[in-house]
C-alpha positions in Angstrom: -43.4 92.0 -53.1 -43.8 88.3 -52.6 -45.8 88.0 -55.8 -43.1 89.9 -57.8 -40.4 87.6 -56.3 -42.4 84.5 -57.3 -42.9 85.8 -60.9 -39.1 86.6 -61.2 -38.3 83.2 -59.8 -40.7 81.4 -62.2 -39.3 83.3 -65.2 -35.7 82.4 -64.1 -36.5 78.7 -63.8 -38.3 78.6 -67.1 -35.4 80.4 -68.9 -32.9 78.0 -67.5 -34.9 74.9 -68.4 -35.8 76.1 -71.9 -32.5 77.7 -73.0 -29.7 75.7 -71.5 -28.6 72.5 -73.3 -25.6 71.0 -71.5 -23.4 69.0 -73.9 -25.8 68.8 -76.8 -23.2 66.9 -78.7 -23.3 64.1 -76.1 -21.1 65.1 -73.3 -17.4 65.5 -72.8 -16.4 61.9 -73.7 -18.4 61.9 -77.0 -17.2 65.4 -78.0 -13.6 64.4 -77.2 -13.8 61.2 -79.3 -15.4 63.1 -82.2 -12.9 65.9 -82.2 -9.7 63.9 -81.4 -10.4 60.7 -83.3 -12.8 61.9 -86.0 -15.6 59.7 -84.6 -17.1 57.8 -81.7 -16.4 54.2 -82.7 -13.5 52.0 -81.9 -11.0 52.2 -84.8 -11.8 55.8 -85.8 -8.7 57.8 -86.3 -7.5 61.2 -87.2 -4.1 62.6 -88.2 -2.9 65.9 -86.8 -0.3 68.3 -88.1 2.2 69.9 -85.7 1.8 73.6 -85.8 3.9 74.6 -82.8 6.1 72.9 -80.3 7.0 75.3 -77.4 9.7 74.6 -74.8 9.6 77.1 -71.9 7.6 79.5 -74.2 10.1 79.4 -77.0 9.0 78.0 -80.4 11.2 74.9 -81.0 9.0 73.3 -83.7 11.8 72.9 -86.3 14.1 71.2 -83.9 11.8 68.2 -83.6 12.4 66.6 -87.1 16.1 66.0 -86.7 16.4 63.4 -89.4 14.5 64.6 -92.5 11.3 62.6 -92.1 9.2 63.1 -95.2 5.9 64.9 -94.6 6.6 65.1 -90.9 4.8 68.4 -90.2 1.9 67.4 -92.4 1.3 64.0 -90.7 2.8 64.4 -87.3 0.6 62.2 -85.1 -2.3 59.9 -85.6 -4.7 59.2 -82.7 -6.8 56.0 -82.9 -9.8 55.3 -80.7 -8.8 52.0 -79.1 -11.4 51.0 -76.5 -14.8 52.3 -75.3 -15.6 52.6 -71.7 -16.1 54.9 -68.8 -14.4 56.6 -67.1 -11.4 56.6 -69.5 -11.0 56.6 -73.3 -8.3 54.2 -74.5 -6.2 55.3 -77.5 -3.2 54.5 -79.6 -1.1 57.3 -81.1 1.6 56.9 -83.8 4.2 59.2 -85.2 6.7 58.3 -87.9 9.1 56.8 -85.3 7.1 56.4 -82.0 4.1 54.4 -80.9 2.2 55.4 -77.8 -0.8 54.0 -75.9 -2.8 55.5 -73.1 -6.0 56.8 -71.7 -7.8 60.1 -71.6 -9.4 60.7 -68.2 -12.6 62.8 -68.7 -12.9 64.2 -65.2 -9.6 65.9 -65.2 -9.2 66.2 -69.0 -5.7 64.8 -69.2 -3.8 62.2 -71.3 -1.8 59.4 -69.7 0.8 57.9 -71.9 3.0 54.9 -72.3 5.4 54.0 -75.1 5.3 50.7 -76.9 9.1 50.5 -77.2 11.6 52.3 -75.0 14.7 54.0 -76.4 18.1 52.4 -75.8 19.6 55.7 -74.9 17.6 57.0 -72.0 19.6 60.2 -71.9 18.3 61.5 -75.2 14.7 61.5 -76.4 15.7 61.2 -80.1 15.1 57.9 -81.9 15.7 56.7 -85.4 13.9 54.2 -87.7 15.6 52.5 -90.6 13.6 52.2 -93.8 15.4 50.8 -96.9 18.8 51.4 -95.2 17.9 55.1 -94.6 17.8 56.3 -91.0 15.0 58.7 -90.2 15.3 60.4 -86.7 12.9 62.4 -84.6 12.6 63.8 -81.2 10.1 62.2 -79.0 7.1 64.6 -79.0 5.2 63.3 -76.0 8.2 62.0 -73.9 10.6 65.0 -74.4 12.7 64.1 -71.3 13.4 60.5 -70.5 14.6 60.7 -66.9 11.4 59.1 -65.8 10.3 56.8 -68.6 7.1 55.7 -66.9 3.6 57.1 -67.6 3.4 60.8 -68.5 0.5 63.2 -68.4 -0.5 66.0 -70.7 -3.4 68.4 -69.9 -5.8 69.0 -72.7 -5.8 72.8 -72.9 -8.0 73.1 -76.0 -9.7 70.5 -78.2 -11.9 71.4 -81.1 -12.5 69.8 -84.5 -9.6 71.6 -86.0 -7.2 72.3 -83.1 -5.6 70.4 -80.2 -3.5 72.1 -77.6 -1.8 70.1 -74.9 0.6 71.2 -72.1 2.9 69.2 -70.0 1.5 68.3 -66.6 4.3 66.3 -65.0 7.6 67.2 -63.3 10.1 68.0 -66.0 13.0 70.4 -66.1 11.1 72.3 -68.9 7.5 73.2 -69.7 6.1 72.0 -73.0 3.1 73.1 -75.1 2.1 71.3 -78.3 -0.3 72.8 -80.8 -1.7 70.5 -83.5 -4.1 71.5 -86.3 -6.1 69.9 -89.1 
């Protein structure tokens, strides 16, 4: 019986050592950078399309582009790898109207966010940008409620080469889920 147990134990150890490859792409940080930014070098960037913007489980996608921004849904947000380093990944993110900066924290797989300019009207998350005397307006994707305009967090629900799903993870009146695709 002891010999049989030893043989099974040896087979189990060998199968674990020979068949398991944890993070063969280089770990969570490397995979995140490659999928989100399109590469693992500072300056790499990738533009994502907004597929779905859910508020409390209701599709509100077409309420985001309030001011007729050209190609808004095709070029919704661009993430740029800003700084290397453990334990966080620094990034910049740009939409047509907004600019964000923040960190992605690997251990808990969430985004922290800050905005580079704050809206004048803190009751409404819509902002406008004037280009050639034409005003283009948009809702703020990542700061949907501006009651607390400090750092926000979004959980990374799914991140692959072609899909990014994030959900709100901070105290808001509503719950938010954003789905971006390539």
